[in-house]
C-alpha positions as CSV (number, residue, x, y, z in Angstrom):
1,M,-107.8,8.5,14.4
2,Y,-107.7,9.4,18.1
3,N,-110.7,10.6,20.0
4,L,-112.9,10.3,17.0
5,V,-116.2,12.1,17.7
6,C,-119.2,10.3,16.2
7,S,-121.3,12.8,14.3
8,I,-125.0,12.3,14.1
9,A,-127.5,12.2,11.3
10,I,-130.7,11.1,12.8
11,I,-133.1,9.6,10.4
12,T,-136.3,9.7,12.4
13,L,-137.5,12.6,14.6
14,L,-138.0,10.2,17.5
15,A,-134.4,9.1,17.6
16,P,-132.7,9.9,20.9
17,A,-130.0,12.5,20.9
18,A,-126.5,11.3,21.5
19,L,-124.6,12.5,24.6
20,V,-120.9,13.2,24.8
21,S,-119.1,10.8,27.1
22,Q,-116.2,11.7,29.4
23,N,-113.8,10.3,26.8
24,G,-115.0,12.7,24.1
25,F,-117.0,10.1,22.2
26,Q,-120.7,10.4,21.6
27,T,-123.1,7.8,23.1
28,D,-126.6,6.6,22.8
29,T,-128.5,5.2,25.8
30,E,-131.3,2.7,25.4
31,K,-133.8,1.4,28.0
32,T,-133.8,-2.4,28.8
33,S,-135.7,-4.4,31.2
34,E,-132.7,-4.4,33.5
35,G,-131.6,-0.8,33.3
36,P,-130.0,1.5,30.8
37,L,-127.6,0.3,28.1
38,T,-125.0,2.9,26.9
39,I,-123.6,2.4,23.4
40,T,-120.4,4.3,22.6
41,C,-119.4,4.6,18.9
42,I,-115.6,4.8,18.8
43,G,-114.6,4.3,15.2
44,H,-114.6,1.8,12.2
45,G,-115.6,-1.5,13.8
46,T,-114.8,-0.4,17.4
47,L,-117.5,-0.1,20.0
48,M,-118.1,0.0,23.7
49,F,-121.1,-0.9,25.8
50,S,-121.9,-0.1,29.4
51,F,-124.5,-2.1,31.3
52,K,-125.2,-2.6,35.0
53,G,-121.7,-1.5,36.0
54,L,-120.1,-3.7,33.3
55,T,-117.9,-2.4,30.4
56,I,-117.8,-4.4,27.2
57,H,-115.3,-3.5,24.5
58,V,-115.8,-4.8,20.9
59,D,-112.8,-4.9,18.5
60,P,-110.7,-2.4,20.5
61,V,-107.8,-1.0,18.4
62,M,-105.3,1.7,19.2
63,R,-105.8,3.5,15.9
64,E,-109.3,4.4,16.9
65,A,-108.6,5.5,20.5
66,D,-105.9,5.7,23.2
67,Y,-106.9,2.7,25.2
68,S,-104.6,3.7,28.0
69,T,-107.3,6.2,28.8
70,M,-110.3,4.0,28.3
71,P,-112.3,2.2,30.9
72,N,-111.1,-1.3,31.8
73,A,-113.0,-4.1,30.3
74,D,-115.1,-6.7,32.0
75,I,-115.6,-8.4,28.6
76,I,-113.6,-8.0,25.4
77,L,-115.0,-9.4,22.2
78,V,-113.0,-9.6,19.0
79,T,-114.7,-10.6,15.7
80,H,-111.7,-11.9,13.8
81,E,-107.9,-11.6,13.4
82,H,-107.5,-8.7,10.9
83,G,-105.4,-5.8,12.3
84,D,-108.3,-3.4,12.3
85,H,-110.2,-5.6,14.7
86,L,-107.5,-7.5,16.7
87,D,-105.0,-5.3,18.5
88,L,-103.3,-7.0,21.4
89,T,-101.8,-3.8,22.6
90,A,-105.3,-2.3,23.1
91,V,-106.5,-5.6,24.7
92,S,-103.6,-5.4,27.2
93,E,-104.4,-1.7,28.0
94,I,-108.0,-2.4,29.1
95,S,-107.5,-5.9,30.6
96,K,-107.7,-6.3,34.4
97,K,-108.0,-9.2,36.8
98,G,-111.2,-11.0,35.8
99,T,-111.5,-9.6,32.3
100,V,-113.0,-12.2,30.0
101,F,-111.5,-12.0,26.5
102,I,-113.5,-13.8,23.8
103,A,-112.4,-14.1,20.3
104,T,-112.1,-16.5,17.3
105,R,-109.7,-19.4,16.9
106,S,-108.0,-17.3,14.2
107,C,-107.2,-14.7,16.9
108,A,-105.8,-17.4,19.2
109,D,-103.6,-18.5,16.3
110,R,-102.3,-15.0,16.2
111,G,-101.2,-15.1,19.8
112,A,-104.4,-13.9,21.6
113,D,-104.8,-15.5,25.0
114,C,-108.5,-15.7,24.7
115,R,-111.6,-17.9,25.2
116,V,-112.4,-19.2,21.8
117,M,-116.0,-19.1,20.5
118,E,-116.8,-20.9,17.3
119,N,-119.8,-20.1,15.1
120,G,-122.9,-21.2,16.9
121,D,-121.5,-21.2,20.4
122,E,-123.3,-19.6,23.3
123,V,-121.9,-18.6,26.7
124,T,-123.1,-16.5,29.6
125,V,-120.6,-14.0,31.1
126,N,-121.5,-11.8,34.1
127,G,-125.1,-12.5,33.3
128,I,-124.9,-11.5,29.7
129,V,-125.7,-14.1,27.1
130,I,-123.3,-14.0,24.1
131,R,-124.0,-16.0,20.9
132,A,-121.5,-16.3,18.1
133,V,-123.0,-15.9,14.6
134,P,-121.1,-16.8,11.4
135,A,-119.5,-13.8,9.6
136,Y,-118.1,-14.4,6.1
137,N,-118.1,-13.5,2.4
138,I,-120.1,-15.2,-0.3
139,K,-119.6,-12.9,-3.2
140,N,-116.5,-10.7,-2.5
141,K,-113.2,-12.5,-3.0
142,R,-109.5,-11.8,-3.4
143,D,-107.8,-12.0,-6.7
144,N,-106.8,-15.6,-5.9
145,G,-110.5,-16.6,-5.5
146,Q,-110.4,-16.8,-1.7
147,P,-113.1,-14.9,0.3
148,F,-111.9,-11.8,2.2
149,H,-113.4,-13.5,5.2
150,P,-113.8,-17.3,4.8
151,K,-116.7,-19.1,6.4
152,G,-115.9,-20.4,9.9
153,T,-113.1,-18.0,10.8
154,G,-115.0,-14.9,11.9
155,N,-117.8,-14.2,14.4
156,G,-120.6,-11.8,14.7
157,Y,-121.9,-11.6,18.3
158,I,-125.4,-11.3,19.7
159,L,-125.4,-9.9,23.2
160,T,-128.5,-10.0,25.4
161,F,-128.9,-7.1,27.8
162,G,-132.1,-7.8,29.8
163,D,-134.8,-8.0,27.2
164,T,-132.7,-6.3,24.5
165,N,-130.7,-8.2,21.9
166,V,-127.8,-6.4,20.2
167,Y,-126.2,-7.9,17.1
168,I,-122.6,-6.8,16.1
169,A,-122.1,-8.4,12.8
170,G,-118.3,-8.2,12.3
171,D,-117.0,-8.4,8.8
172,T,-119.6,-10.2,6.7
173,E,-122.0,-10.1,3.9
174,N,-125.8,-10.7,4.1
175,T,-125.5,-14.4,4.7
176,P,-128.4,-16.8,5.1
177,E,-127.5,-17.1,8.8
178,M,-127.8,-13.3,9.2
179,K,-131.1,-13.1,7.3
180,A,-132.6,-15.9,9.4
181,L,-132.0,-14.0,12.7
182,S,-135.0,-12.9,14.7
183,D,-135.8,-10.7,17.8
184,I,-132.8,-8.4,17.1
185,D,-133.4,-4.9,18.7
186,I,-130.2,-3.2,17.7
187,A,-127.9,-4.2,14.9
188,F,-124.5,-3.0,13.7
189,L,-124.0,-4.0,10.0
190,P,-120.7,-3.4,8.1
191,M,-120.9,-1.6,4.8
192,N,-117.7,-1.2,2.7
193,L,-116.7,-2.9,-0.5
194,P,-115.0,-5.1,-1.3
195,Y,-114.6,-6.5,2.2
196,T,-118.2,-6.6,3.4
197,M,-121.5,-5.2,2.0
198,D,-122.8,-2.4,-0.1
199,P,-125.9,-0.4,1.0
200,A,-128.2,-2.6,-1.0
201,M,-126.9,-5.7,0.7
202,V,-127.3,-4.1,4.1
203,A,-130.8,-3.1,3.3
204,D,-131.6,-6.6,2.1
205,A,-130.4,-8.0,5.4
206,A,-132.3,-5.4,7.4
207,R,-135.6,-6.2,5.6
208,A,-135.1,-9.9,6.3
209,F,-134.4,-9.8,10.1
210,R,-135.9,-6.3,10.8
211,P,-133.9,-4.8,13.7
212,S,-135.6,-2.0,15.5
213,I,-132.5,0.2,15.3
214,L,-129.8,-0.2,12.6
215,Y,-126.3,1.3,12.8
216,P,-124.3,1.1,9.6
217,Y,-120.6,0.8,10.7
218,H,-117.2,0.0,9.3
219,Y,-118.4,1.8,6.2
220,G,-115.1,3.3,4.8
221,N,-115.8,5.6,1.9
222,T,-119.4,4.3,1.4
223,D,-122.1,7.0,2.0
224,P,-124.4,5.7,4.7
225,K,-127.1,8.1,3.5
226,E,-127.6,5.7,0.6
227,L,-128.7,3.1,3.1
228,A,-131.0,5.5,4.8
229,A,-132.6,6.3,1.4
230,L,-133.1,2.6,0.7
231,L,-134.9,2.0,4.0
232,E,-136.8,5.2,4.2
233,D,-140.1,3.4,3.7
234,E,-139.3,0.9,6.4
235,K,-140.9,2.9,9.3
236,D,-140.2,0.2,11.9
237,I,-136.4,0.3,11.2
238,E,-134.7,3.3,12.6
239,V,-131.4,4.0,10.8
240,R,-128.8,5.8,13.0
241,I,-125.7,7.1,11.2
242,R,-122.6,7.7,13.3
243,T,-119.1,8.5,12.1
244,L,-117.7,4.9,12.1
245,Q,-115.6,4.9,9.0
């Protein structure tokens, strides 16, 4: 799915228009207290952020983009070890001297030469505070009874850009830890069964921690307009739909 263009369905009239980046992907730019934050939707669970001259890649995988043509990374974040999130070829393509590669212990066990963050850890890299939030299943399990994403193996990440907190949830359900979050300005929440959440679960989480802007992502065959309909009365939560299947 190379050069996937993120189509737009803006849910509120005040939502900013997305711009096309030089790589063919559409972007959104948000104001922070320390300058603009550019958000690039690449595909599935794959994202890129640009801030103060830094480039942050999240779950870069070659099936979503040709990473030989993508900007080199100052920070790489990987949420867990599954192949649609951990791709060491993509990581290699965007790594340079000084790149900080942060991932889970499960990724390190798969051969990733990374800085391991456990659930609850906090680090500051190039002035950006990064917090690791648990990402796991409670309800959805494999035929053998094991969760698709066991507790303790996956991370979501909260990144602080100036006064703006961005939450990238990873593969997870609407866990108590997620619902207890506060001061989240922008959230990316996964929405595909049986691996993560259905629209009702995402809406439940959003009503609990109330992000100002909500991007459903990693949504597979789920129709994100179902989420928009569930949250249409929540006027302080702007739902932004991009093509992140």
